[in-house]
N, C-alpha and C positions, 0 to 999 in steps of 0.2 A: 460195562461199557465205559471206556475211558474217554477223556476229552479229545484224544487223537483220532477223531473221525475225519473222513474226507471233507465233510461239511465244515468242520472246525478249521481245517487247513485252508479251505477255499475262502472262508470269511476273512481269515487273517492275511491272506495274500492278495486280496482283491484290489488293493491300491496299485499293484503292478498292472492290473488290467485296466484300471482307470487311466493310467498313463498311456498305455497303448491305444486306448480309445481316442484320447486327445491327439496322439500322433497320427492315427489313421484319418481322422477328420481333417487335420491340418494338411496331410499329404494330398487329400482329395478336394481341398478348398476351392481350387480353380474350377474343377469340373462341377462341383456343387453350386458355386456362384453362377456359372454360365447357365446351368440347367434352370435355376430359379429365375435369373434375369430374363431369359428368353422364353419362359414357359407361359407367360401371361395367365398365371393361375389366379383363381378367385377363392379357392378353398384348399385346405390341407386336411387330410385324414391320416391319422396314425392307427395302425391295427396290429393285433397279435392275439394270442390265446393264453388264458390263465395269467401268469405273471406278466407276460408281455402285453396283454390287454391293459392291465393296471399301469404298466409303463406308458402305454399309449394315452391313457387318461392324463397322467402327469405331464407328459411331453406336449400334448395338445394344449393344455391350459397354459403352459409356459410359452409355447410358440405364439399363441394368440396374444398373450400379455406383451411379448417383446416386439412382435411385428404388426399387430392390429388386424391380421388376416383371420377370418373365421377358421377355426381349427377344432376338430372333434376326434375323440378316441372311440373306436368302434370295434367290437369283437370280430375277428376274422370270419367266424362262422356266420355271423349276421350279414357281413358283406357278401359271403358266398350264397346265402339262402334268400336274403331280403335286401338286395342292393338298392331297391327303390325307396327304402326307408332311410338310407344313409347319404346317398349322393345327391347333390343339387341337380335340378332339371336343366339348368343352364350354367355355363362357365366351365373352366378347366380345373381339374383337381390334381394336386400332387399327393400321391399315396406313399406313405412311409410304412413299410411292412417290417415288423420286428419278430425275430424267431431265434432262440438260442441255437437250435439244431439245424435250422434251414430245411427241415424235413416235415414240419407240421402240416398235415393234410389241409386243414381249413384255410391256413394262410396261403398255401400254394394255390388252392382253388380260387380264393378271393383275388389274388394277383392275376391269375389267368383270365378270370372273367372281366376284371377291370381292363386288362390289355386288349382283350377281344372287342370290348365296346369302345376302345380308343378314346377313353375319357381324360387321359393325361399321361403323366410319366410316373415312374416308380423309383423310390430309393429303398434299398434293402439294408437293414442293420441285423447282423448275426454274429455268432461266435465260431461257427463252422463254415468253411468255404465250399461245402459240397453242393453240387447241383441237385435239383433244378433251381431252388429258390435263390441261392447265393449268386446266381448269374443272371437273374431275371430283371435286375434293376438297370436303369440308366446309369446309376452309380451304386456300387455295392460296398458297404462299410463292414468289413469283416475283422473281428477282434479275437484272434485265437487265444490270447492270454486269459480270456474269460471262460474258456472251456472247463467243464466240471465232470467229476466222477459221480457225484451225488445227484439225486432226482430233484430235490427242491433247489430252486435257483437262488443263489446269493451273489457270488462273484460275477456270474454271467449277467444277472439283472443289473447290478450296479455298473458294470462296464458298458452295457448297452444304453443305460440311462445317461451316463456321462456323454456318450456319443450323441444321443438325442439332444441333450442340453447344448453341447457344442454346435450341433447342427442349427438349432434355433438361434443361438448367438451369432453364428456366422451369417445366416440368411437375413438376420435383422440388421446386418451391417455393423455390428459392435465388435470389431476385431480386438479392441482393447480388453473386452471381457474374455475373449478367447485366450488371450495371452495370460490374463490373471488366473484362469482356470488351471494353469500349470502348478499352482500352489496346492491344489486339492489333495493330491496323493500324500504329501507330507502331513497335512492336517489330519487326514483320515487315519494314517498310521499312528499318530499321536493319540487320537481319540480312543482307538482300540486299546492301546496300552494303558491309558488313563482310566477307562471306565469298564474294562472287562470284569473286574471284581464286582462292580455294581450289577452288571448283567447276570453274573453268576449267582449272586445272592437272590435277586428277584426270580430268576429262572428256577432255582432250586426250591423256592418257597411253594410247596405243594398245598399249603393252606389256601392259596389263591385258586379259584376254580373258573374264573371268567375274565376275559381280557377284551378291552376296547381300545381302538386306535383312532385318534382324531386328527384330522388335517383339513386345511382349507386351501382353495385355489390350486396352485400347482402341487401342493403337498397332499391333496386328498388321494390321488392315485398311489402315492407312496404309503399312505396310511392303509390303503387296501392291500398293498403288497406285504407290508410287515405283518398285517393281520393274517394273510395267507400263510406266511411262514409259521406263525404260531399254530394255526389250524392244522397244516400239513404235518409238521414235525412232531407236534405234541398231542394231537387229538384232543384239544381243549376248546371249549366254547370261546369263540373269538369273532369280533365283528368290527368293521370300520364305519366311521360316520364323519360327516362334516361337523365342525365344532358346534355351531349354533343348532344344528339339527338334533344333537344329542339330547337337548332338553325336551324335545318334542316326542316323548315316549320312551326312548331307550334308557334314560336316566333312572327309570323305575327299577332297573335291574341292579343298580348300584347298592353295594353294602360292603361289609368288612372283608368279603372274599373276592372283591373285584379290584382289578388294576386297570386304570385308564391312563394310557400313554398319549400325551399331547405333543404333536409336532408343531411347536410354537413358532409363529412368524414374528417379525419385528413390526411390520406395518399395521397389523391388527392384534397386536399383543394383548392389549387391555381387554378386548372382547373375548379372546380365546382363553386368557388366564382366568377370567371370571367363571367360565364353564368348569374349569378344573378346581376352582375354589368351591363351587357348588358340590362337586364330587367329594371333596374332603369333608365338607360339612355334613354330608350324608353318611360318612364313615368309610368311604371308599379310599383306596390308595391311588396315588398318582405318580407317574414318571414324566417329567417335563424335559423335553429336548429342544434346544435352541441355541442361539448365538451367544446370549449373555444371561447371567443370573438365573440359571436353570439347573436341574439335577444333572443333566448331561450338557455341558457348555462347550460350544465349538471354539469360541474365542478366535475365530478365523480372520476377522476383519475383512472378509470378502463380501462383495455385493450379494444381496439375498437371492437374486435370480440364479446365480451359478453355484450356490453352496448346498443345494437341496440333497445331493447324494450323501451328505454327512449325516442325515437322519437315519440312514439304513444300518450301519454296522452294529450298533449297540442292541437294537431290537432283534437283529439276526442272531447275535450271540445269546441273548436272553432265551430265544426259542430253542437254540441248540442245547443250552444247559438244562432247560426244562425237559426236553426229550430224554436226555441222558438220565436225569433224576427220576424219570418215570420208567426207566428201563426200556425205552424205545430206541430204535436205530434211526437217527435223523437223516442218514444217507438214503434210507429206503422207506419212505412213508407208506402207510397202508394204501393198497389199491391203486397206486400210481405207477406210471412208467415214465421214463425220461422223455420219450417222444410219443405223442398221440398220432398214430397212423390209421387212417380209415379207408375202407373200400368206398370209392367215390364213382 
């Protein structure tokens, strides 16, 4: 298997989809602003399945950080089966449903049930404009440049996450940050060129047999997602954790065959870096990703709230190269389909 898989091409071209995501949100900015201003919302819920559930965790944390409104990420299957555990008893909800295909059964059912109960309004984020889901929102943010041949989401996830970030920035009234996000595609392209070799070296190191991904706040959902890429593509033991939670049990698994990847923030850098220092003291390997003085350094000079997509490409490449090194096809992970469709 060569590096020229669909997954590889999709990772390397993802910044084009980032740009389209920004363009789509900008084009719909008036409609989004009016929806939010007139909705009298008290809560926002982001939902999806698999990768897009993890996107929902990351987006909800960022949205609450920027707006102060209570926000949660909930699996679409839970919204469909157990809505009483997720929605508030009073107040109006803005539901943001995220789906690469716009065909995922649980997400469609969650939106249908939400709309039947007249609990609020819906925004859809997807890569395909096919009905029914892509036309079910009061505003539909469709990003065709994120479409993929491969099963595991890389380009699609990143494009939809950029859209969710731009949405949070826009609804927080921080239009200056929305304009600053235009710099992200150029920085992302530079990062992939600069650090692909590092991703290749770590990915091909089959002496490593366990991977852990640590992230806090808005980055925890992203740690979950890059963990999923390693699990799906490479069939390797992989788990995500919040930084400080890693000391509460999981660190017992650390040894010379473990790689712990830290999605390092600036605001809590000292606390997070101390966890990674503990890993190294125990003989484990670390990969530190962040804005400055790290193994993978963004050097973006962008505000922390809007640069989180930059954590994704290098771990995605690492998973790709590990799959190839193990003789696996990263485009077609075991037991998975591109879209989960259920009889409902």
